[in-house]
C-alpha positions as CSV (number, residue, x, y, z in Angstrom):
1,M,191.0,137.5,138.2
2,K,188.8,137.4,141.2
3,L,189.7,135.4,144.3
4,R,186.5,134.2,146.7
5,L,187.5,133.0,149.8
6,R,185.2,132.3,152.8
7,R,186.3,131.0,156.1
8,D,183.9,128.3,158.3
9,Q,184.3,126.6,161.2
10,Q,182.8,123.3,162.4
11,K,182.7,121.2,165.6
12,S,185.7,118.6,165.4
13,G,185.5,115.1,165.6
14,L,182.9,111.9,164.2
15,F,179.3,114.0,163.5
16,G,180.6,117.1,166.0
17,L,181.0,115.2,169.0
18,G,184.9,116.0,169.5
19,K,186.3,119.1,171.5
20,G,186.9,122.2,169.8
21,F,186.9,123.4,166.0
22,D,188.0,122.5,162.7
23,F,188.4,125.6,160.4
24,V,187.7,125.5,156.9
25,L,189.0,127.8,154.2
26,H,187.1,127.5,151.0
27,F,188.2,129.2,147.9
28,K,187.7,129.6,143.9
29,A,189.2,131.8,141.6
30,E,187.2,133.4,138.5
31,F,189.5,134.1,135.5
32,T,188.4,136.1,132.7
33,P,188.3,134.7,129.2
34,E,191.8,136.3,128.3
35,E,193.2,134.9,131.5
36,K,192.2,131.7,130.6
37,E,192.8,131.6,127.1
38,L,196.8,132.4,128.5
39,I,196.3,129.6,131.0
40,N,195.7,127.0,128.3
41,K,198.0,128.3,125.6
42,Y,201.1,128.3,128.3
43,G,200.0,125.1,130.0
44,V,200.2,126.3,133.6
45,K,196.8,124.4,134.8
46,D,199.2,122.1,136.8
47,Y,201.4,125.0,138.3
48,I,201.5,124.9,141.7
49,L,200.7,128.4,143.4
50,V,201.0,127.2,146.9
51,K,202.5,124.6,149.1
52,Y,201.8,124.9,152.5
53,K,202.3,122.3,155.6
54,A,199.8,122.2,158.3
55,D,198.9,119.5,161.2
56,G,201.5,117.5,159.6
57,V,199.8,117.2,156.2
58,E,201.5,119.0,153.2
59,V,198.9,121.0,151.0
60,S,199.2,122.2,147.3
61,V,197.1,124.4,145.3
62,R,197.6,124.4,141.4
63,V,196.0,126.8,139.1
64,E,193.2,124.4,138.1
65,E,192.3,123.8,141.4
66,L,192.0,127.3,142.2
67,E,189.5,127.7,139.2
68,K,187.2,124.8,140.2
69,G,187.3,125.9,143.9
70,G,188.1,123.6,147.0
71,S,188.5,123.4,150.7
72,I,191.1,122.8,153.1
73,Y,190.3,122.2,156.6
74,M,192.9,122.9,159.4
75,K,192.9,122.6,163.2
76,N,194.7,125.9,163.7
77,V,193.0,129.2,162.9
78,T,196.3,131.1,162.8
79,E,197.2,128.3,160.2
80,L,194.4,129.1,158.2
81,L,194.8,132.9,158.1
82,D,198.6,132.2,156.9
83,L,197.3,129.7,154.1
84,E,194.7,132.4,153.2
85,E,197.8,134.8,153.2
86,K,199.6,132.7,150.7
87,L,196.7,132.2,148.5
88,V,196.4,136.0,148.1
89,E,200.1,136.5,147.1
90,A,200.1,133.5,144.9
91,C,197.4,134.9,142.8
92,K,198.7,138.3,142.7
93,F,201.9,136.5,141.4
94,L,199.8,134.4,139.0
95,K,198.1,137.8,137.6
96,M,201.5,139.0,137.3
97,L,202.6,136.0,135.2
98,L,199.7,136.2,133.0
99,E,200.1,140.1,132.1
100,V,203.9,138.8,131.1
101,M,202.2,136.0,129.0
102,A,200.1,138.8,127.5
103,S,203.0,140.7,126.6
104,F,204.7,138.4,124.3
105,G,205.3,139.7,120.8
106,G,204.9,143.4,122.0
107,E,207.1,146.1,123.1
108,R,207.7,147.8,126.5
109,V,209.5,151.4,126.1
110,I,211.0,152.5,129.4
111,E,212.0,156.1,129.7
112,I,214.7,156.5,132.1
Protein backbone atom coordinates (compact mmCIF):
# COMPACT_ATOMS: atom_id res chain seq x y z
CA MET A 1 0.00 0.00 0.00
CA LYS A 2 1.14 3.50 -0.79
CA LEU A 3 -0.51 6.58 0.65
CA ARG A 4 -0.09 9.75 -1.34
CA LEU A 5 -0.72 13.04 0.47
CA ARG A 6 -0.51 16.55 -0.94
CA ARG A 7 -1.09 19.82 0.87
CA ASP A 8 -2.42 22.91 -0.88
CA GLN A 9 -3.73 26.29 0.08
CA GLN A 10 -6.04 28.73 -1.64
CA LYS A 11 -7.44 32.14 -0.91
CA SER A 12 -10.66 32.00 1.10
CA GLY A 13 -14.04 33.19 -0.04
CA LEU A 14 -15.89 33.40 -3.30
CA PHE A 15 -13.43 33.67 -6.19
CA GLY A 16 -10.60 33.99 -3.67
CA LEU A 17 -11.79 37.43 -2.53
CA GLY A 18 -11.96 36.57 1.18
CA LYS A 19 -9.35 37.14 3.82
CA GLY A 20 -6.96 34.35 4.68
CA PHE A 21 -6.54 30.88 3.25
CA ASP A 22 -8.27 27.54 3.10
CA PHE A 23 -5.97 24.57 3.48
CA VAL A 24 -6.50 21.42 1.46
CA LEU A 25 -5.32 17.89 2.10
CA HIS A 26 -5.45 15.66 -0.98
CA PHE A 27 -5.16 11.93 -0.36
CA LYS A 28 -5.09 8.74 -2.40
CA ALA A 29 -4.03 5.18 -1.61
CA GLU A 30 -2.60 2.70 -4.05
CA PHE A 31 -3.25 -0.91 -3.10
CA THR A 32 -1.42 -3.93 -4.41
CA PRO A 33 -3.52 -6.51 -6.27
CA GLU A 34 -3.28 -8.78 -3.21
CA GLU A 35 -4.52 -5.99 -0.92
CA LYS A 36 -7.42 -5.21 -3.28
CA GLU A 37 -8.36 -8.89 -3.29
CA LEU A 38 -8.43 -8.97 0.53
CA ILE A 39 -10.45 -5.74 0.70
CA ASN A 40 -13.04 -7.25 -1.66
CA LYS A 41 -13.01 -10.70 -0.06
CA TYR A 42 -13.61 -9.40 3.46
CA GLY A 43 -15.91 -6.55 2.42
CA VAL A 44 -14.03 -3.72 4.10
CA LYS A 45 -14.59 -1.06 1.42
CA ASP A 46 -17.06 0.71 3.72
CA TYR A 47 -14.79 0.46 6.76
CA ILE A 48 -14.32 3.93 8.24
CA LEU A 49 -10.61 4.59 8.68
CA VAL A 50 -10.84 8.11 10.06
CA LYS A 51 -13.57 10.21 11.64
CA TYR A 52 -12.53 13.76 12.20
CA LYS A 53 -14.37 16.89 13.25
CA ALA A 54 -13.02 20.17 11.90
CA ASP A 55 -14.61 23.57 11.63
CA GLY A 56 -17.84 22.09 13.05
CA VAL A 57 -18.03 19.54 10.23
CA GLU A 58 -17.48 15.83 10.73
CA VAL A 59 -15.34 14.21 8.07
CA SER A 60 -14.99 10.48 7.59
CA VAL A 61 -12.75 8.58 5.20
CA ARG A 62 -13.64 5.04 4.18
CA VAL A 63 -11.31 2.51 2.55
CA GLU A 64 -13.13 2.93 -0.78
CA GLU A 65 -12.73 6.74 -0.66
CA LEU A 66 -9.08 6.34 0.19
CA GLU A 67 -8.56 4.29 -2.96
CA LYS A 68 -10.50 6.72 -5.17
CA GLY A 69 -8.75 9.70 -3.64
CA GLY A 70 -10.23 12.87 -2.30
CA SER A 71 -9.67 16.29 -0.85
CA ILE A 72 -10.56 17.77 2.50
CA TYR A 73 -10.72 21.56 2.98
CA MET A 74 -9.93 23.16 6.32
CA LYS A 75 -9.63 26.64 7.75
CA ASN A 76 -6.80 25.79 10.13
CA VAL A 77 -3.38 24.44 9.15
CA THR A 78 -2.90 22.69 12.51
CA GLU A 79 -6.12 20.73 11.94
CA LEU A 80 -4.85 19.79 8.49
CA LEU A 81 -1.66 18.43 10.05
CA ASP A 82 -3.64 16.55 12.69
CA LEU A 83 -5.86 14.95 10.05
CA GLU A 84 -2.83 14.06 7.97
CA GLU A 85 -1.30 12.26 10.96
CA LYS A 86 -4.57 10.42 11.63
CA LEU A 87 -4.75 9.27 7.99
CA VAL A 88 -1.19 7.92 8.14
CA GLU A 89 -1.88 6.05 11.40
CA ALA A 90 -5.17 4.69 10.03
CA CYS A 91 -3.39 3.37 6.93
CA LYS A 92 -0.79 1.66 9.12
CA PHE A 93 -3.66 0.02 11.00
CA LEU A 94 -5.35 -1.00 7.73
CA LYS A 95 -2.08 -2.52 6.55
CA MET A 96 -1.94 -4.57 9.76
CA LEU A 97 -5.57 -5.70 9.27
CA LEU A 98 -4.80 -6.80 5.72
CA GLU A 99 -1.79 -8.78 6.95
CA VAL A 100 -4.02 -10.52 9.51
CA MET A 101 -6.62 -11.26 6.82
CA ALA A 102 -3.91 -12.75 4.61
CA SER A 103 -2.77 -15.01 7.45
CA PHE A 104 -6.07 -16.87 7.92
CA GLY A 105 -5.64 -20.54 7.21
CA GLY A 106 -1.95 -20.40 8.05
CA GLU A 107 -0.05 -21.21 11.20
CA ARG A 108 2.03 -18.89 13.38
CA VAL A 109 4.88 -20.31 15.37
CA ILE A 110 6.06 -18.19 18.26
CA GLU A 111 9.23 -19.21 20.00
CA ILE A 112 9.29 -18.21 23.66
